Wavefront OBJ file of the C-alpha trace (Angstrom):
o trace
v 0.000 0.000 0.000
v 2.744 2.417 0.912
v 4.609 1.679 -2.331
v 1.435 2.272 -4.400
v 0.765 5.526 -2.582
v 4.366 6.670 -3.171
v 4.107 5.839 -6.872
v 0.915 7.901 -7.161
v 2.615 10.849 -5.490
v 5.600 10.597 -7.829
v 3.260 10.392 -10.851
v 1.341 13.425 -9.559
v 4.510 15.523 -9.194
v 5.834 14.282 -12.560
v 2.632 15.254 -14.391
v 2.667 18.666 -12.678
v 6.285 19.311 -13.592
v 5.698 18.281 -17.233
v 2.717 20.608 -17.490
v 4.715 23.455 -15.955
v 7.625 22.752 -18.309
v 5.385 22.948 -21.364
v 3.765 26.108 -20.046
v 7.200 27.637 -19.487
v 8.409 26.704 -22.980
v 5.258 28.096 -24.577
v 5.534 31.299 -22.558
v 9.184 31.765 -23.562
v 8.388 31.171 -27.244
v 5.522 33.662 -27.191
v 7.654 36.170 -25.274
v 10.508 36.059 -27.778
v 8.101 36.152 -30.730
v 6.568 39.381 -29.380
v 10.015 40.747 -28.540
v 11.293 40.081 -32.061
v 8.245 41.859 -33.472
v 8.936 44.898 -31.275
v 12.571 44.886 -32.377
v 11.366 45.534 -35.937
v 10.770 49.111 -34.786
v 13.801 49.591 -32.527
v 16.942 51.002 -34.170
v 20.143 49.332 -32.938
v 18.333 46.118 -32.034
v 19.721 42.928 -33.566
v 16.731 42.624 -35.901
v 16.192 46.213 -37.066
v 18.773 46.383 -39.858
v 17.947 42.808 -40.949
v 14.339 43.658 -41.813
v 14.869 47.249 -43.002
v 16.781 47.970 -46.172
v 19.321 50.767 -46.412
v 17.124 52.536 -48.960
v 13.999 52.463 -46.785
v 15.910 53.861 -43.790
v 17.453 56.558 -45.982
v 13.980 57.583 -47.211
v 12.720 57.779 -43.613
v 15.600 60.051 -42.596
v 15.162 62.313 -45.621
v 11.418 62.572 -44.964
v 12.062 63.432 -41.295
v 14.598 66.106 -42.309
v 12.127 67.670 -44.736
v 9.426 67.584 -42.063
v 11.644 69.335 -39.508
v 12.556 72.010 -42.050
v 8.889 72.702 -42.832
v 8.073 72.881 -39.112
v 10.959 75.316 -38.531
v 9.778 77.598 -41.313
v 6.261 77.560 -39.872
v 7.679 78.374 -36.438
v 9.538 81.462 -37.640
v 6.436 82.644 -39.490
v 4.796 82.962 -36.069
v 7.695 84.948 -34.586
v 8.039 88.728 -34.554
v 11.592 89.580 -35.716
v 11.729 92.919 -33.899
v 10.455 91.457 -30.632
v 12.815 88.470 -30.887
v 15.821 90.731 -31.495
v 14.826 92.932 -28.563
v 14.527 89.956 -26.225
v 18.021 88.752 -27.003
v 19.527 92.244 -26.960
v 18.172 92.736 -23.436
v 19.556 89.400 -22.288
v 23.006 90.046 -23.766
v 23.195 93.371 -21.924
v 22.649 91.650 -18.558
v 25.536 90.817 -16.242
v 24.204 87.442 -15.081
v 23.985 85.506 -18.346
v 23.448 81.815 -17.597
v 23.983 80.177 -21.001
v 25.483 81.554 -24.175
v 24.131 79.074 -26.715
v 26.073 79.106 -29.975
v 25.176 77.127 -33.086
v 28.150 76.594 -35.395
v 27.167 76.534 -39.032
v 28.657 76.424 -42.495
v 26.939 76.338 -45.871
v 25.971 72.766 -46.721
v 24.251 71.923 -49.996
v 23.004 68.756 -51.615
v 25.253 66.872 -54.015
v 22.494 66.743 -56.611
v 21.788 70.473 -56.395
v 24.454 72.843 -55.099
v 21.875 75.622 -54.795
v 19.659 73.610 -52.416
v 20.524 73.587 -48.716
v 20.505 70.417 -46.640
v 18.220 72.303 -44.243
v 19.887 71.384 -40.944
v 20.274 74.869 -39.425
v 16.670 76.239 -39.282
v 15.259 73.331 -37.190
v 18.148 73.552 -34.729
v 17.711 77.309 -34.293
v 13.922 76.979 -34.049
v 14.082 74.359 -31.293
v 16.629 76.243 -29.203
v 14.878 79.584 -29.733
v 11.613 78.081 -28.500
v 13.281 76.558 -25.417
v 15.142 79.718 -24.439
v 11.977 81.805 -24.721
v 9.562 79.428 -22.989
v 11.483 77.908 -20.051
v 12.085 80.036 -16.982
v 15.444 78.412 -16.288
v 16.752 79.999 -19.503
v 15.348 83.478 -18.882
v 18.859 84.916 -18.719
v 20.294 82.901 -21.610
v 20.718 83.886 -25.232
v 21.167 82.157 -28.577
v 23.474 83.134 -31.409
v 24.453 81.785 -34.817
v 28.176 81.356 -35.390
v 28.568 81.474 -39.165
v 32.054 80.220 -40.074
v 31.492 79.959 -43.820
v 34.281 81.554 -45.870
v 31.591 83.511 -47.743
v 29.035 84.166 -44.995
v 26.610 86.194 -47.114
v 26.058 83.165 -49.388
v 24.955 81.004 -46.455
v 21.313 81.901 -47.013
v 19.868 79.673 -44.265
v 21.916 81.580 -41.693
v 21.357 85.035 -43.201
v 17.574 84.492 -43.236
v 17.668 83.838 -39.476
v 19.735 86.911 -38.555
v 16.585 88.956 -38.040
v 15.433 86.585 -35.296
v 18.609 85.750 -33.348
v 22.014 87.395 -32.822
v 24.916 86.241 -34.973
v 28.636 86.427 -35.484
v 30.594 85.696 -38.650
v 34.196 84.585 -38.634
v 34.775 86.229 -42.013
v 32.349 89.103 -41.638
v 30.440 91.148 -39.103
v 28.559 90.367 -35.887
v 25.562 91.654 -33.950
v 26.978 90.762 -30.528
v 28.965 94.007 -30.287
v 32.165 92.137 -29.522
v 35.507 93.403 -30.870
v 37.454 91.615 -33.598
v 38.863 88.396 -32.168
v 42.513 87.535 -32.636
v 44.041 84.088 -32.827
v 45.531 83.230 -29.403
v 49.206 84.129 -28.967
v 49.210 86.137 -32.228
v 48.180 89.554 -33.497
v 46.352 88.018 -36.448
v 42.577 88.224 -36.500
v 40.504 85.133 -37.229
v 39.011 87.076 -40.132
v 42.443 87.521 -41.700
v 43.460 83.859 -41.749
v 41.702 82.715 -44.917
v 43.775 79.620 -45.719
v 44.488 76.540 -43.626
v 46.736 73.539 -44.128
v 43.777 71.111 -44.061
v 40.017 71.306 -43.726
v 40.383 69.768 -40.280
v 42.611 72.647 -39.184
v 39.998 75.114 -40.391
v 37.369 73.288 -38.345
v 39.524 73.671 -35.212
v 40.033 77.384 -35.860
v 36.298 77.798 -36.489
v 35.495 76.046 -33.219
v 37.979 78.192 -31.290
v 36.451 81.328 -32.831
v 32.915 80.392 -31.758
v 34.070 79.486 -28.240
v 35.872 82.807 -27.821
v 32.868 84.695 -29.217
v 30.605 83.147 -26.580
v 33.138 83.657 -23.767
v 33.503 87.359 -24.678
v 30.050 87.992 -23.169
v 30.936 86.410 -19.781
v 28.207 83.787 -19.435
v 28.257 81.264 -16.636
v 28.174 78.399 -19.156
v 28.678 78.032 -22.884
v 26.546 75.556 -24.815
v 28.091 75.043 -28.238
v 26.052 73.088 -30.776
v 26.688 71.966 -34.296
v 23.933 72.895 -36.727
v 22.708 69.335 -37.239
v 21.575 68.738 -33.650
v 18.063 68.845 -32.211
v 17.361 68.916 -28.436
v 15.400 66.102 -26.860
v 12.146 67.197 -25.260
v 13.653 66.398 -21.839
v 16.659 68.665 -22.391
v 15.390 71.737 -20.430
v 14.363 69.850 -17.288
v 17.359 67.496 -17.293
v 20.026 70.161 -17.832
v 18.437 72.281 -15.096
v 18.528 69.292 -12.745
v 22.130 68.443 -13.643
v 23.413 71.990 -13.232
v 21.439 72.762 -10.091
v 21.619 69.505 -8.150
v 23.917 66.858 -9.630
v 26.807 69.217 -10.331
v 25.661 71.682 -7.640
v 27.993 74.461 -8.727
v 28.276 77.720 -6.772
v 28.219 80.740 -9.077
v 31.923 81.515 -8.651
v 33.288 77.967 -8.674
v 35.831 77.209 -11.401
v 37.008 73.978 -13.030
v 34.541 71.691 -11.252
v 34.274 70.227 -14.735
v 35.769 71.330 -18.022
v 32.982 70.267 -20.294
v 29.805 68.215 -20.258
v 29.068 66.208 -23.398
v 25.338 66.049 -24.204
v 25.608 63.820 -27.264
v 27.616 60.717 -28.072
v 26.917 58.541 -31.167
v 24.356 55.871 -30.370
v 26.139 53.306 -32.525
v 28.933 53.282 -29.928
v 26.631 53.067 -26.905
v 25.752 49.403 -27.372
v 26.936 46.546 -25.188
v 30.664 45.945 -25.411
v 33.633 44.851 -23.382
v 34.026 48.115 -21.470
v 33.631 47.644 -17.719
v 30.598 49.943 -17.371
v 28.753 48.237 -20.226
v 29.415 44.756 -18.852
v 28.246 46.004 -15.457
v 25.043 47.382 -17.031
v 24.307 44.003 -18.576
v 24.960 42.115 -15.361
v 22.857 44.531 -13.313
v 19.881 44.079 -15.638
v 20.176 40.295 -15.430
v 20.632 40.245 -11.652
v 17.703 42.618 -11.061
v 15.238 40.586 -13.122
v 16.560 37.316 -11.692
v 16.079 38.600 -8.149
v 12.488 39.659 -8.890
v 11.776 36.247 -10.453
v 13.298 34.502 -7.417
v 11.159 36.454 -4.967
v 8.030 35.819 -7.057
v 8.788 32.083 -7.161
v 9.430 31.947 -3.425
v 6.119 33.643 -2.593
v 4.149 31.333 -4.887
v 5.917 28.131 -3.831
v 3.689 27.963 -0.743
v 0.564 27.712 -2.926
v 1.741 25.042 -5.360
v 3.751 21.892 -4.875
v 4.436 21.474 -8.612
v 6.498 24.600 -9.271
v 10.036 24.033 -10.648
v 12.983 24.359 -8.294
v 14.365 27.751 -7.347
v 17.681 27.143 -9.102
v 15.916 26.410 -12.387
v 13.854 29.599 -12.094
v 16.885 31.744 -11.339
v 18.917 30.278 -14.211
v 16.021 30.643 -16.647
v 15.349 34.247 -15.617
v 19.031 35.144 -15.957
v 19.370 33.602 -19.428
v 16.114 35.081 -20.747
v 17.079 38.529 -19.492
v 20.563 38.208 -20.985
v 19.158 37.286 -24.392
v 16.582 40.070 -24.156
v 19.198 42.712 -23.416
v 21.468 41.554 -26.237
v 18.558 41.396 -28.663
v 17.080 44.794 -27.776
v 20.410 46.602 -27.456
v 21.829 48.790 -24.734
v 20.764 51.949 -26.583
v 17.092 51.040 -26.265
v 17.391 49.856 -22.665
v 19.034 53.186 -21.834
v 15.870 54.929 -23.050
v 14.200 53.762 -19.818
v 16.322 56.368 -18.030
v 14.162 59.033 -19.662
v 11.348 58.066 -17.283
v 12.830 60.554 -14.812
v 15.469 63.262 -14.857
v 16.917 61.566 -11.769
v 17.791 58.447 -13.792
v 20.169 60.140 -16.239
v 23.753 59.011 -15.781
v 26.856 61.187 -15.555
v 30.088 59.462 -16.493
v 33.576 60.287 -17.752
v 33.569 61.683 -21.264
v 34.651 59.801 -24.376
v 36.949 61.425 -26.946
v 34.423 61.749 -29.774
v 32.384 64.042 -30.574
v 31.434 67.771 -30.434
v 27.803 67.942 -31.582
v 26.529 69.298 -28.236
v 28.923 70.465 -25.500
v 28.601 72.558 -22.323
v 31.806 74.401 -21.398
v 32.945 76.389 -18.414
v 34.227 79.754 -19.737
v 37.251 79.552 -17.432
v 38.910 76.958 -19.713
v 37.980 78.525 -23.055
v 40.998 80.792 -23.475
v 43.605 78.083 -22.871
v 41.612 75.499 -24.833
v 41.267 77.815 -27.844
v 45.021 78.380 -27.702
v 45.544 74.610 -27.778
v 43.111 74.117 -30.681
v 44.976 76.550 -32.942
v 48.367 75.127 -31.994
v 49.838 73.380 -35.075
v 51.107 70.560 -32.838
v 47.629 69.641 -31.530
v 45.548 66.807 -32.990
v 44.023 68.017 -36.246
v 40.649 66.518 -35.327
v 38.811 69.035 -33.158
v 37.094 66.558 -30.839
v 40.289 64.614 -30.144
v 42.255 67.841 -29.638
v 39.705 68.940 -27.017
v 39.972 65.587 -25.270
v 43.795 65.745 -25.396
v 43.694 69.219 -23.879
v 41.544 68.094 -20.964
v 43.713 65.011 -20.402
v 46.984 66.968 -20.430
v 45.590 69.512 -17.968
v 43.810 66.976 -15.709
v 40.457 68.661 -16.263
v 37.384 66.686 -15.282
v 35.153 65.941 -18.286
v 31.676 64.452 -18.166
v 29.131 62.846 -20.454
v 25.408 62.296 -19.941
v 23.468 59.157 -20.865
v 21.109 58.888 -22.625
v 21.759 61.687 -25.110
v 20.038 65.029 -24.613
v 20.389 65.855 -28.311
v 19.615 64.042 -31.540
v 22.055 64.137 -34.435
v 20.281 64.846 -37.722
v 23.283 65.301 -40.035
v 23.149 62.363 -42.422
v 25.948 64.011 -44.415
v 29.241 64.936 -42.759
v 30.300 68.583 -42.776
v 33.851 68.078 -43.983
v 33.572 65.315 -46.571
v 29.853 65.275 -47.419
v 30.053 61.521 -46.798
v 26.709 59.855 -46.175
v 26.505 58.000 -42.858
v 24.363 54.960 -42.176
v 20.744 56.148 -41.799
v 20.042 53.896 -38.792
v 21.889 56.455 -36.646
v 19.329 59.130 -37.519
v 15.994 57.310 -37.179
l 1 2 3 4 5 6 7 8 9 10 11 12 13 14 15 16 17 18 19 20 21 22 23 24 25 26 27 28 29 30 31 32 33 34 35 36 37 38 39 40 41 42 43 44 45 46 47 48 49 50 51 52 53 54 55 56 57 58 59 60 61 62 63 64 65 66 67 68 69 70 71 72 73 74 75 76 77 78 79 80 81 82 83 84 85 86 87 88 89 90 91 92 93 94 95 96 97 98 99 100 101 102 103 104 105 106 107 108 109 110 111 112 113 114 115 116 117 118 119 120 121 122 123 124 125 126 127 128 129 130 131 132 133 134 135 136 137 138 139 140 141 142 143 144 145 146 147 148 149 150 151 152 153 154 155 156 157 158 159 160 161 162 163 164 165 166 167 168 169 170 171 172 173 174 175 176 177 178 179 180 181 182 183 184 185 186 187 188 189 190 191 192 193 194 195 196 197 198 199 200 201 202 203 204 205 206 207 208 209 210 211 212 213 214 215 216 217 218 219 220 221 222 223 224 225 226 227 228 229 230 231 232 233 234 235 236 237 238 239 240 241 242 243 244 245 246 247 248 249 250 251 252 253 254 255 256 257 258 259 260 261 262 263 264 265 266 267 268 269 270 271 272 273 274 275 276 277 278 279 280 281 282 283 284 285 286 287 288 289 290 291 292 293 294 295 296 297 298 299 300 301 302 303 304 305 306 307 308 309 310 311 312 313 314 315 316 317 318 319 320 321 322 323 324 325 326 327 328 329 330 331 332 333 334 335 336 337 338 339 340 341 342 343 344 345 346 347 348 349 350 351 352 353 354 355 356 357 358 359 360 361 362 363 364 365 366 367 368 369 370 371 372 373 374 375 376 377 378 379 380 381 382 383 384 385 386 387 388 389 390 391 392 393 394 395 396 397 398 399 400 401 402 403 404 405 406 407 408 409 410 411 412 413 414 415 416 417 418 419 420 421 422
């Protein structure tokens, strides 16, 4: 009798475990089927570029660029040029300027039609103009266009916007009422140096000119943007939180950080072998595994046929690991946008300069380094070298607070992969 009873109990547990195993397998299959479907729409996931052709992504980016340009034109149609100029003139005349926001621009035309602009500048100016005029944190900040084209009057996108925002031209005039800027350690004006050894050297001189133009008005911070960047909708609240609480800088404090990078290419933010990225992956797996373990423990009192705890923990860890690798770190990082408190500050990478916050106290010496013929000819790497040589703290925020919209590079007009701009 006892043997028959034991056999029945074993059969009961065996049937229960088999049913649970099939349920688990079916659940996992359904889960990954849904996840793969979602990855169709997530750039930088393992599936996105497999199911989307290069041509279809390119068309999406071009359509988005055209849409932003139309929206920018509509925005400026609603603005009063005289009132806009007056607002910025009043802010520039103040002694407590918070941000001097400069947008570096050069004439960029399409390969198929050299008379047609790529249309990157107007959306960037429109977004920043709207933010600076509508958010109280930026009430003492101003925006200006830094036109570094060798023939500034032919850069029609920039010239058309001069009636709305202040401007300065490296090879022309300016509305900021700042004197002619000279190249550091020389008596030569930036306007007088019309030839450079390479296009990269010109870019460094252009960048130094725009930095010095912003610093000439004594702001507390300088935000220097390239023309093909658009702020994320969270930018105002997050930058206010970072400046006010995370960095917690007294008004007169110097060199707490040299610069804060607000954009870093998403293609390089995926999972890799860097310590922080491995730690991110492990933390995600451990967190989900711990939740699954607690859930299993609480429900084990109600059912005698649940799988063992070790099996649950291993399964949860492996499923989470595969999920993270499939979705991509870039998309997981988007969860940080749920709150301004979740954004991460970390040490800055060498690349790139699309959106940078600088402390004016380092601008003079950094500009001098940029124009030095012995510095790295690539502007972003020269800036990183400068900070490294001078032991200046540099920071980077994740996820990005700006989008990069420039499908074509400024220097070579090379077309980048459109996945970066979806």
